[in-house]
C-alpha positions in Angstrom: -10.3 -15.0 2.2 -10.2 -18.7 2.7 -8.4 -19.0 -0.7 -5.8 -16.4 0.1 -5.2 -17.8 3.8 -4.8 -21.4 2.2 -2.4 -20.3 -0.7 -0.3 -18.0 1.6 -0.2 -20.7 4.4 1.5 -23.2 1.7 3.8 -20.4 -0.1 4.9 -18.3 3.0 6.1 -18.2 6.6 5.0 -15.0 7.9 6.2 -12.7 10.7 4.0 -9.9 11.6 4.7 -6.9 13.7 2.8 -3.8 14.6 -0.7 -5.2 13.9 -1.8 -3.1 17.1 -1.4 0.0 15.2 -4.3 -0.6 12.7 -7.1 0.7 14.8 -9.9 -1.5 15.8 -12.7 0.6 14.4 -13.0 3.7 12.0 -11.6 4.8 9.0 -7.9 4.3 8.4 -5.2 4.6 5.6 -2.6 1.7 5.4 0.2 2.6 3.0 2.7 0.1 2.0 5.5 -0.4 -0.4 5.1 -2.3 -3.4 7.3 -5.3 -4.0 5.5 -8.1 -5.8 2.0 -8.9 -7.6 1.1 -11.0 -4.5 1.5 -8.0 -2.1 -2.4 -7.4 -1.9 -2.7 -11.1 -0.9 -0.1 -10.5 1.9 -1.8 -7.4 3.2 -5.2 -8.6 3.1 -4.1 -11.4 5.3 -2.3 -9.3 7.6 -5.3 -6.9 7.9 -7.8 -9.5 8.0 -6.0 -10.8 11.2 -6.7 -7.6 12.9 -10.2 -8.1 12.5 -10.6 -5.4 9.7 -11.6 -5.9 6.2 -9.3 -4.0 3.8 -10.4 -2.2 0.6 -7.6 -1.7 -1.9 -7.3 0.8 -4.8 -6.7 -1.5 -7.8 -5.8 -0.6 -11.3 -9.2 -0.6 -13.3 -8.0 -2.9 -15.9 -7.5 -5.6 -13.3 -11.3 -5.2 -11.9 -12.3 -5.1 -15.6 -10.5 -8.7 -16.0 -12.9 -11.5 -16.4 -13.5 -13.7 -13.6 -10.7 -12.1 -11.3 -12.0 -8.8 -11.7 -15.6 -9.8 -10.8 -14.4 -11.5 -7.6 -12.5 -8.4 -6.7 -15.2 -6.1 -7.3 -17.5 -8.2 -5.4 -15.1 -7.7 -2.1 -15.5 -3.7 -2.5 -12.2 -3.0 -4.1 -12.0 0.6 -5.5 -11.1 1.0 -9.2 -8.1 3.2 -10.4 -8.4 4.9 -13.5 -5.2 6.8 -14.8 -4.8 8.9 -17.8 -8.6 9.4 -18.0 -11.3 11.7 -17.2 -12.1 9.1 -14.2 -8.8 9.5 -12.8 -10.0 11.3 -9.6 -12.9 9.3 -9.1 -11.0 6.7 -7.2 -10.0 9.4 -4.4 -13.7 10.4 -4.2 -14.4 6.5 -3.7 -11.7 5.9 -1.2 -12.7 9.3 0.7 -16.4 7.9 0.9 -15.1 4.5 2.2 -12.9 6.2 4.8 -15.8 8.3 6.1 -17.9 5.3 6.2 -15.2 3.7 8.6 -13.4 1.5 6.2 -9.6 0.4 6.1 -8.2 1.5 2.7 -4.9 0.2 1.7 -2.8 2.1 -0.9 0.4 1.6 -2.7 1.6 4.9 -3.5 4.4 4.1 -6.1 1.6 2.9 -8.4 3.4 -0.2 -9.5 5.9 -2.7 -8.0 9.2 -0.9 -7.5 11.6 -0.4 -10.2 14.7 0.2 -7.8 17.1 -2.6 -8.4 17.6 -3.7 -4.7 13.6 -3.4 -4.1 13.9 -0.1 -2.2 10.6 2.1 -2.3 10.4 4.4 -5.2 8.9 8.1 -4.9 5.2 7.8 -4.7 2.3 9.4 -6.4 0.6 12.4 -4.4 -3.0 10.8 -4.2 -2.1 9.4 -0.8 -1.2 12.9 0.4 -4.4 14.2 -1.1 -6.5 11.7 0.6 -4.9 11.9 3.9 -5.3 15.8 3.9 -8.9 15.4 2.7 -9.7 13.0 5.8 -9.0 13.1 9.2 -8.3 9.3 9.8 -4.9 7.9 10.8 -2.1 6.8 8.3 -0.5 3.6 8.9 3.0 3.1 7.4 3.5 -0.5 6.7 6.7 -2.3 5.3 7.0 -5.7 3.8 9.7 -7.8 2.7 9.7 -11.2 1.2 6.8 -11.4 -1.3 9.2 -10.5 -4.2 11.1 -14.1 -3.4 7.7 -15.7 -4.4 6.9 -13.6 -7.3 9.7 -11.4 -8.7 8.4 -8.8 -11.2 11.9 -7.5 -11.9 13.1 -11.2 -12.9 9.6 -12.2 -14.1 10.1 -15.4 -11.9 7.6 -17.2 -9.9 8.9 -19.4 -7.3 6.4 -21.9 -5.6 8.8 -23.3 -3.1 6.7 -23.5 0.3 7.1 -21.7 3.4 9.3 -18.5 2.1 9.6 -16.1 4.8 7.5 -12.9 4.3 7.6 -10.0 7.0 5.1 -7.3 7.4 5.6 -4.5 10.1 3.3 -1.6 10.4 4.5 1.4 12.3 2.5 3.7 14.5 0.1 6.6 12.7 2.1 9.4 11.2 2.1 12.8 12.8 0.5 14.8 9.7 -0.3 18.1 11.9 2.5 19.7 10.1 0.7 19.4 6.9 -3.0 19.2 8.0 -2.4 22.8 9.6 -0.5 24.3 6.6 -2.6 27.0 4.8 -4.8 25.5 2.0 -3.5 22.2 3.0 -3.5 21.1 -0.7 -0.4 23.3 -2.5 1.4 20.9 -4.8 4.8 21.3 -2.3 2.7 20.2 0.6 1.6 17.2 -1.4 4.8 16.2 -2.6 6.5 16.9 0.8 4.0 14.5 2.7 4.2 12.0 0.0 7.9 11.9 0.5 7.6 11.9 4.0 5.3 8.8 4.3 7.7 6.8 1.6 10.8 7.6 3.9 8.9 6.4 7.0 8.3 3.2 4.9 11.8 2.8 3.9 12.9 3.2 7.4 10.6 0.6 8.3 11.8 -1.8 5.9 15.3 -1.0 6.6 14.9 -2.4 10.2 13.4 -5.6 8.5 16.2 -5.9 6.3 19.0 -4.8 8.8 20.3 -2.8 5.9 21.3 1.0 5.1 18.6 2.3 2.9 19.2 4.7 0.0 19.7 8.5 0.9 17.1 9.3 -1.6 13.7 7.7 -2.8 14.3 6.1 -6.3 12.6 8.1 -9.2 11.2 6.2 -12.0 10.9 8.2 -15.1 8.1 6.6 -16.2 6.0 7.4 -13.3 3.4 10.3 -12.9 2.2 11.9 -9.9 
């Protein structure tokens, strides 16, 4: 964590709001929009500052990489295997982590947003499956500014010091409508809940940006739920 803190202190000037919504104890799902490859560093610092230790769902290819992967695995990050027989394993591990009282951070978009103006995309339904399978708070979080340090759309890296980065957490979402629904896992319920989470994040992001968001979530055709 010291390396993350030192790096971000040089590269960014942070504004954090809503940290009080991260519970002091017990399991919680933190759900955020995905702007840049440095997002996990930003979110790790935000969550650490609340006194909690975050666990991220991270692409297996990253965790399997030499050096970086070993370091990440040592911090208890959860591998995501897409398009394989192990695809459901990450949700099983995440569910166990939540039941053990951990904070699990998810990026439902599955990759950095392809929306041209960096608004959130429609998310994968794994976040809804995990939310309905547990009884922990789901905390929506919007962040803005990390893309000005590492821009995945323009393939640019800007190492100028003190780039403004803002993170805003909202209050836990009311999931009673979905948790009380018959079965609680029908595909329509999962898609509806996922959209509700992403729209809430989009609203928080609109507040940060002071702009009107798109009326509909961006649909990236290469994505799969």
